[in-house]
Structure formats: C-alpha cells, structure tokens
ZAFILO-631381 format. One line per 10 residues: number of its first residue (from 1); for each residue x, y, z of C-alpha. Coordinates in Angstrom, 1 decimal. Layout:
BEGIN
NUM> X:Y:Z  ...
This chain:
BEGIN
1> 32.7:29.7:5.5  29.8:29.9:7.7  28.1:33.0:9.1  25.1:33.3:11.5  22.7:36.4:11.8  19.8:36.0:14.2  18.0:32.8:13.2  19.8:32.6:9.7  22.8:30.6:8.8  24.7:31.4:5.6
11> 27.1:28.6:4.3  29.5:29.6:1.5  30.5:26.6:-0.5  32.5:25.8:-3.8  29.1:25.6:-5.6  27.3:28.6:-4.2  25.8:30.1:-1.1  23.4:28.0:1.1  21.0:29.8:3.3  19.2:27.9:6.2
21> 16.6:30.0:8.0  14.5:29.2:11.0  10.9:29.6:10.5  8.6:28.7:13.4  5.8:26.3:12.1  2.9:24.8:13.8  2.5:21.1:13.4  -0.5:21.8:11.0  1.7:24.2:9.1  4.5:21.6:8.8
31> 2.1:19.0:7.6  0.5:21.3:5.0  4.1:22.0:3.8  5.1:18.4:3.3  1.6:17.6:1.8  2.0:20.1:-0.8  5.5:18.9:-1.7  4.0:15.2:-2.0  1.7:16.6:-4.8  4.0:19.0:-6.4
41> 7.0:16.7:-6.5  4.8:13.7:-7.8  5.3:11.4:-4.8  1.8:10.4:-4.9  0.6:7.8:-7.4  -2.2:5.4:-7.6  -2.9:6.0:-3.9  0.6:5.3:-2.9  3.6:7.4:-1.6  6.9:7.0:-3.2
51> 10.4:8.3:-2.7  12.2:10.1:-5.5  15.6:9.4:-6.9  17.8:11.1:-9.5  17.8:9.8:-13.0  21.0:10.3:-14.8  19.6:10.0:-18.3  16.6:12.4:-17.8  18.5:14.8:-15.5  15.6:14.9:-13.1
61> 14.1:13.2:-10.1  11.6:10.3:-10.8  9.5:8.0:-8.6  11.1:4.8:-7.6  8.5:2.0:-7.4  10.2:0.1:-4.6  10.5:-2.2:-1.7  8.9:0.2:0.7  5.9:1.6:-1.2  3.5:-0.3:1.2
71> 5.5:0.9:4.1  5.6:4.6:3.0  1.9:4.5:2.2  1.1:3.0:5.5  3.0:5.7:7.3  0.7:8.1:5.3  -2.4:6.3:6.0  -1.7:6.5:9.7  -0.8:10.2:9.5  -4.0:11.0:7.7
81> -6.0:8.9:10.1  -4.5:10.7:13.1  -5.2:14.0:11.3  -8.8:13.1:10.7  -9.1:12.2:14.4  -7.7:15.6:15.6  -9.3:17.9:12.9  -12.3:16.1:11.5  -11.3:17.6:8.3  -13.1:15.6:5.4
91> -10.0:16.0:3.1  -7.9:14.1:5.8  -10.5:11.1:5.9  -10.6:11.0:2.1  -6.8:10.8:1.9  -6.9:8.1:4.5  -9.6:6.2:2.6  -7.8:6.5:-0.7  -4.6:5.1:0.9  -6.2:2.3:2.7
101> -8.0:1.2:-0.6  -4.3:1.3:-2.2  -3.0:-1.0:0.6  -5.9:-3.4:0.0  -5.0:-3.3:-3.7  -1.5:-4.5:-2.8  -3.1:-7.6:-1.4  -5.9:-8.0:-4.1  -3.2:-7.7:-6.9  -1.4:-10.7:-5.7
111> -4.4:-13.0:-5.7  -3.0:-14.7:-2.6  -5.1:-14.1:0.4  -3.4:-12.3:3.3  -0.2:-11.6:1.1  0.2:-8.0:0.0  2.6:-7.0:-2.7  5.4:-4.6:-1.9  4.7:-2.3:-4.9  2.6:-2.3:-8.0
121> 4.3:-1.1:-11.4  2.1:0.2:-14.3  3.6:-1.2:-17.4  5.3:1.6:-19.5  5.3:4.1:-16.7  8.1:6.6:-16.2  10.1:6.1:-13.1  12.5:3.6:-11.7  11.2:0.0:-11.1  13.2:-1.5:-8.2
131> 15.5:-4.2:-9.3  16.7:-5.4:-5.9  14.7:-7.6:-3.5  15.1:-8.7:0.0  18.3:-10.2:1.4  20.5:-9.2:-1.6  18.2:-11.3:-4.1  16.9:-10.0:-7.4  13.6:-8.3:-7.4  10.5:-10.5:-7.8
141> 8.0:-9.0:-10.3  4.9:-10.8:-11.5  2.4:-9.8:-14.1  -1.2:-9.3:-13.3  -3.8:-11.3:-15.3  -4.7:-8.3:-17.3  -1.1:-7.7:-18.2  -1.4:-3.9:-17.2  0.5:-4.0:-14.1  3.4:-6.0:-12.4
151> 3.6:-6.6:-8.5  6.6:-7.0:-6.4  6.4:-10.2:-4.5  9.3:-10.3:-2.1  7.2:-8.7:0.6  9.1:-8.6:4.1  8.1:-8.4:7.5  8.5:-4.6:7.8  5.9:-4.2:5.1  3.4:-6.5:7.0
161> 4.0:-4.5:10.2  3.2:-1.4:8.3  0.0:-2.9:7.0  -1.0:-4.0:10.5  -0.1:-0.7:12.1  -1.7:1.6:9.6  -4.9:-0.4:9.1  -5.5:-0.7:12.8  -5.0:3.1:13.2  -7.4:3.7:10.3
171> -10.0:1.3:11.7  -9.9:2.9:15.1  -9.7:6.6:13.9  -11.1:7.2:10.3  -12.9:4.1:8.9  -16.7:4.2:8.5  -19.1:1.6:7.5  -18.0:-0.7:4.8  -14.4:0.6:5.2  -14.4:-0.7:8.7
181> -15.5:-4.2:7.6  -12.8:-4.1:4.8  -10.2:-3.1:7.4  -11.0:-6.0:9.8  -11.0:-8.4:6.8  -7.7:-7.2:5.6  -6.2:-7.6:9.1  -7.7:-10.9:9.6  -6.4:-12.3:6.2  -2.8:-11.1:6.9
191> -2.9:-12.5:10.5
C-alpha cells in the first residue's frame, strides 16, 4: 500500500516500510551530499570514481574497476572544475587537479602516446575487475612494466570523449601553470 502525508510518501512492501521524504536542497547541499557518499561508500580510489556492485560472496558492495572509470572520473573532473569556477573553493580545485592527474595516468600507464586505458587495477586489490570488453569481447587487461598494476586496453570512443570534454573544461576553468601545459599536451596527444 502507499500513503502520502504532506511531503512524505510511505510505501508498505512485503519486505518492510519504505519512506520517501521531500527535502528541499540547494545545488551546493546536493553536491555535498553526493561528495560525502563518494568518500563514505569507497567510490573514490587512486584519483578515480567508481561504481559499486554487490558481491555475493562478501555480502557487501565493492568497487567495480570497469569500462567506465575514465568516463566517470571525467564527469567528476568537469563537475569539480565547474565548482571551482563558481565557488573558488581550494578543495574543489584540488579535487579537479587530482582527478586530472588520474586521467593523465590512464594514458601514461599504457605507454602508447594519446591512448588512455579505460581503467587501472592494482594487483591483489579487493573489488571486481571487469571481465567484459567492448562489443561483447572479453576484457583486454595488460600488465604494467613494474607488475603492480593492470590496465584495461579496449578503450572506446565514449571514454575518449570524456577525456576531451573533462580536460578542456579543466583547462578553461581550473588548471593553473604546469597543469595547463599538461592539459593542452594531453588533448594534443589524443587528437
């Protein structure tokens, strides 16, 4: 059954009572809410943003190191760059710089100029390493020279679009000094 009282909806289900309550948030409050959850839920790792998925064996949510790590992180880079442009908060710029450096690492780890990996997996880490690739093919994971990491090499056009979009926003709104040179070079190598 469903009942509504004011700005609250109560949904009775076979598994319990669900309560959905309308709370007015400013954009800044909403952003702070999600930023807190990225940290508390463990979705930030090595400068990247990850989705979580259920692990039946562990009976908990774990990070998936996936096809979209560069894309998710690019969205975060753009968001933090916009945030810095509006608020001038140093923490927003630092988050943007950290995420940009992670995206640069995706290119550096492949040792192929202009070709960023989709993701980086630290050997022995806990989580799910993507086993699928583009177009229904198996995932393409490669060892780094030092053997500490693997990088996912079946990079697709949407990942490249994310790098171009996020890096150009970073360059225009948050990059300073050496970071601006790095951003221009990253874009030029991919182009």
